[in-house]
C-alpha distance (Angstrom), angle and dihedral (degrees) to the residues before:
residue distance angle dihedral
M1 . . .
S2 3.77 . .
I3 3.78 116.9 .
E4 3.86 128.1 -125.1
W5 3.79 100.2 -159.8
K6 3.73 96.3 -146.3
G7 3.74 139.4 100.9
V8 3.69 131.8 30.6
M9 3.95 115.1 -28.4
P10 3.84 112.4 -177.9
A11 3.80 116.4 -140.5
V12 3.82 89.1 -143.9
T13 3.84 126.7 -149.1
T14 3.69 121.6 -119.1
K15 3.85 112.2 -116.8
F16 3.78 118.8 -137.5
T17 3.88 131.2 -169.6
D18 3.74 124.8 -127.2
N19 3.82 85.5 -95.2
D20 3.84 94.1 56.6
T21 3.90 95.1 -107.8
L22 3.78 124.0 124.0
D23 3.69 112.2 -75.9
L24 3.76 101.2 -145.4
V25 3.86 93.3 170.9
N26 3.76 94.1 62.8
F27 3.82 90.1 37.5
E28 3.82 88.9 60.3
V29 3.83 90.6 47.1
N30 3.73 90.8 56.3
I31 3.74 97.1 44.0
K32 3.82 92.4 49.2
A33 3.81 87.5 52.7
Q34 3.78 91.2 54.4
L35 3.72 91.8 47.9
N36 3.75 91.9 49.3
A37 3.83 90.3 51.3
G38 3.87 91.0 55.5
V39 3.77 104.8 -107.5
N40 3.82 118.3 170.6
G41 3.89 98.8 -140.2
I42 3.71 146.9 -5.1
I43 3.78 123.6 -123.1
L44 3.77 119.2 -158.5
G45 3.80 132.3 -167.8
G46 3.75 102.2 24.1
T47 3.80 127.5 131.3
L48 3.71 90.5 -74.4
G49 3.77 88.9 51.0
E50 3.82 90.0 59.2
A51 3.83 86.7 -123.7
S52 3.80 93.6 169.3
T53 3.80 89.2 63.2
L54 3.84 97.3 46.9
A55 3.86 123.3 99.2
D56 3.78 115.3 -132.2
E57 3.74 92.6 -107.8
E58 3.77 92.7 52.0
K59 3.90 89.2 53.3
R60 3.82 86.9 52.4
V61 3.75 91.9 51.7
L62 3.66 93.0 50.7
V63 3.76 94.4 51.9
R64 3.73 92.0 48.2
K65 3.74 95.7 47.9
A66 3.84 92.0 44.8
V67 3.76 89.5 52.5
E68 3.81 89.0 50.1
I69 3.76 92.2 50.1
V70 3.77 99.9 47.9
D71 3.84 91.8 42.4
G72 3.75 94.9 -160.2
A73 3.85 96.2 -45.9
V74 3.89 94.2 116.2
P75 3.80 134.1 0.8
I76 3.76 122.1 -93.5
I77 3.70 112.6 -134.0
M78 3.91 122.5 -164.0
N79 3.68 124.1 -154.6
V80 3.82 119.1 -129.8
A81 3.83 112.9 -154.9
E82 3.81 109.3 156.5
Q83 3.75 137.5 150.6
T84 3.84 96.8 -132.0
T85 3.73 135.3 42.0
T86 3.80 91.9 -127.0
A87 3.82 92.4 53.2
A88 3.86 89.4 48.3
I89 3.80 91.3 52.6
D90 3.74 90.3 48.7
A91 3.87 92.0 48.4
A92 3.85 87.9 51.1
R93 3.80 90.0 52.0
K94 3.80 92.8 50.5
A95 3.74 94.0 47.2
K96 3.82 90.3 54.5
E97 3.83 92.6 46.4
D98 3.76 89.5 50.7
G99 3.78 94.6 52.9
A100 3.81 105.5 -96.8
A101 3.78 113.1 152.7
G102 3.85 95.1 -154.1
L103 3.71 148.9 -0.7
M104 3.78 136.3 -117.9
M105 3.82 108.5 -154.1
L106 3.79 131.5 -160.7
P107 3.86 121.8 -167.2
P108 3.85 115.4 -99.3
M109 3.82 114.2 -54.8
R110 3.86 124.2 -118.3
Y111 3.74 96.5 -4.7
K112 3.86 110.3 84.1
S113 3.77 99.8 -136.5
D114 3.82 120.3 -159.2
D115 3.80 122.1 -124.0
R116 3.78 96.2 -86.7
E117 3.80 92.8 45.8
T118 3.78 90.3 47.6
T119 3.80 93.2 49.3
V120 3.71 93.6 47.4
Y121 3.85 91.5 48.7
F122 3.84 91.5 53.7
K123 3.81 91.9 44.3
K124 3.81 94.1 52.4
V125 3.78 94.2 48.5
A126 3.83 94.9 43.5
N127 3.71 92.1 49.1
S128 3.76 91.2 49.6
T129 3.73 93.1 63.3
S130 3.79 142.4 40.7
L131 3.79 93.5 -143.1
P132 3.79 116.5 113.4
I133 3.78 113.8 -111.0
M134 3.87 138.3 -145.0
V135 3.79 113.5 -161.2
Y136 3.79 111.9 -138.8
N137 3.85 104.0 -139.4
N138 3.75 106.2 -168.6
P139 3.87 110.9 144.3
V140 3.80 91.3 161.1
D141 3.83 94.7 65.5
Y142 3.83 102.1 22.0
G143 3.79 103.1 34.8
I144 3.78 97.6 -129.2
E145 3.77 124.4 98.4
V146 3.77 122.3 -157.9
T147 3.91 98.3 -147.5
L148 3.77 125.2 -154.8
D149 3.77 90.7 -103.7
M150 3.73 89.5 56.1
F151 3.68 91.4 49.3
E152 3.88 89.0 51.1
E153 3.77 87.7 60.3
L154 3.80 95.6 43.7
L155 3.81 93.8 47.7
R156 3.76 91.4 49.8
D157 3.85 95.1 50.0
C158 3.87 102.3 30.5
P159 3.83 116.2 48.8
N160 3.80 91.4 -178.7
I161 3.85 91.0 63.7
Q162 3.80 95.8 94.9
A163 3.76 111.5 151.1
V164 3.85 145.8 27.5
K165 3.76 127.4 -143.3
E166 3.82 92.9 -142.4
S167 3.80 109.0 -145.8
T168 3.81 102.6 148.1
R169 3.88 89.3 114.1
D170 3.84 86.3 -129.7
L171 3.78 106.5 117.9
S172 3.87 90.9 -169.0
N173 3.74 87.5 64.5
I174 3.83 90.4 74.1
T175 3.87 87.3 61.7
R176 3.68 93.2 45.3
I177 3.86 90.3 53.5
K178 3.71 92.7 47.0
N179 3.84 93.5 47.1
R180 3.80 91.0 50.0
F181 3.79 104.3 37.8
G182 3.80 107.3 17.3
D183 3.76 110.9 -164.0
R184 3.79 93.4 -17.5
L185 3.74 92.6 92.8
A186 3.92 117.8 39.2
I187 3.76 114.8 -147.6
L188 3.75 125.0 -144.0
S189 3.72 120.2 -175.8
G190 3.83 111.3 -119.2
V191 3.87 98.1 -173.8
D192 3.85 115.4 78.9
T193 3.78 93.2 -155.9
L194 3.77 93.3 54.7
A195 3.75 96.7 39.6
L196 3.77 102.6 107.4
E197 3.74 91.6 41.3
S198 3.75 88.9 52.1
I199 3.83 92.7 50.9
F200 3.75 89.4 51.4
M201 3.83 89.2 53.5
G202 3.76 90.2 53.3
A203 3.87 107.2 -87.9
D204 3.71 111.4 162.2
G205 3.81 97.7 -146.0
W206 3.72 147.2 -4.4
V207 3.79 127.4 -120.3
S208 3.83 99.7 -158.4
G209 3.73 138.7 -171.5
L210 3.82 104.9 -168.6
V211 3.80 87.4 51.5
C212 3.77 82.5 80.8
A213 3.80 87.7 73.6
F214 3.80 101.0 22.0
P215 3.77 108.9 33.8
E216 3.89 98.9 155.0
E217 3.78 93.6 51.5
T218 3.81 92.3 47.7
V219 3.78 94.3 49.7
A220 3.89 91.4 42.4
I221 3.79 91.5 55.6
F222 3.85 92.3 50.5
K223 3.81 95.1 46.2
L224 3.75 95.2 45.5
A225 3.70 91.6 51.1
K226 3.81 94.5 46.9
V227 3.81 89.7 55.8
G228 3.73 95.0 46.5
R229 3.84 98.3 -106.3
N230 3.85 86.8 133.4
D231 3.70 99.5 158.0
E232 3.83 92.5 55.1
A233 3.75 92.2 46.0
L234 3.85 90.9 48.7
A235 3.82 91.6 51.1
I236 3.73 93.7 55.7
Y237 3.77 91.6 42.4
R238 3.78 92.6 53.3
W239 3.80 89.7 52.2
F240 3.86 89.4 45.7
L241 3.85 99.8 49.3
P242 3.76 99.6 84.1
L243 3.83 86.4 54.2
L244 3.81 93.5 44.3
E245 3.78 89.7 54.0
L246 3.81 85.9 66.1
D247 3.89 85.5 74.0
I248 3.70 94.8 56.9
N249 3.83 93.7 69.3
T250 3.68 136.9 87.6
K251 3.78 90.0 -116.3
L252 3.85 91.9 52.9
V253 3.80 91.8 128.9
Q254 3.84 93.9 55.2
N255 3.84 91.0 41.6
I256 3.77 96.1 50.8
K257 3.84 92.5 44.5
L258 3.81 89.7 54.4
A259 3.86 87.4 52.4
E260 3.84 88.8 49.7
V261 3.81 89.0 55.3
A262 3.85 89.7 52.9
T263 3.67 93.3 54.2
G264 3.79 96.0 42.4
I265 3.73 99.8 -115.6
G266 3.77 106.0 101.0
T267 3.84 147.4 15.4
E268 3.84 133.2 -113.1
N269 3.81 94.7 -119.6
V270 3.78 114.7 126.0
R271 3.79 130.4 171.9
E272 3.76 122.7 -107.1
P273 3.02 137.8 -77.0
R274 3.85 76.1 48.2
L275 3.86 113.8 72.9
P276 3.78 132.3 -166.7
L277 3.81 113.0 -91.1
I278 3.82 117.8 -96.1
G279 3.78 139.6 -176.3
E280 3.77 124.8 2.8
E281 3.80 90.3 -14.5
R282 3.82 90.8 59.3
E283 3.84 92.2 43.4
H284 3.85 91.6 54.5
V285 3.72 93.5 49.8
L286 3.88 92.4 46.1
S287 3.87 88.9 49.2
V288 3.76 92.3 54.3
I289 3.82 91.1 47.2
E290 3.93 93.9 45.1
E291 3.85 90.2 51.1
G292 3.73 90.2 48.2
M293 3.79 91.5 50.9
R294 3.78 92.2 46.7
T295 3.80 93.3 52.5
R296 3.81 96.5 33.0
P297 3.96 106.5 148.4
T298 3.60 127.7 -121.4
L299 3.80 110.1 -115.8
S300 3.71 130.0 -135.3
N301 3.71 119.4 -130.5
Y302 3.76 92.7 -78.5
K303 3.87 95.9 159.8
N304 3.80 91.5 75.4
L305 3.87 93.9 53.8
């Protein structure tokens, strides 16, 4: 399956049972809710997916199960976040074998590689696979920026690098990318609290976190904005912003899983060392979610836009 890097692509959470095994039942419930809302792809194994806690075989199970659930309706994209080039190449190979249609790739983990090292890393992995790739550019959280000059080299040498998950927090970077690369590099917003602004600036898609709990509202915002119904998109976005801010937090996994519980498409279980929220922190998050549920907007028939 080729990938159109556009629209809403959830970075889904990984579901766990009370016994800390993969909960494929609730995983399927959530994926089907995303499909019903009209998302354009499913991304597995990101930060929200608690990838750093997953064994390789668990990642493979998730890819195979997701491929089975979507049954060709949308592409399954597997995140690659590894410490070595060899491990990243191996992860890309496994993802393809298990049916993933594409990859999202972070720079090397732990070691803060320089520009040359980062570029060589991406090139070697990209040239090892035929899968299309979206580079996850998040210098705020991961300490390594993929600059426009680096993208120039990557796009020249790696035709399968096709998109960027733009998480620099610099809105003007969208215009810089468009000015330099035109349509050669698709741009997907990777910051929930800048998503609508990014769409207005020309982003092609949105890799969202709160979509895990509120898929219909997320897709409605994107579609309304893309057809110029900006006032309607903005009204939903203003309602959504306090919830979206739960994603810009070190406890984003716990926060979003609590929101999934509220909307009936997930559970609160996380894998240690993460622990469920307690005390005032929990009460604050629940109050944000409860207010969002109380004032949840009625959506127009956005699916036909």
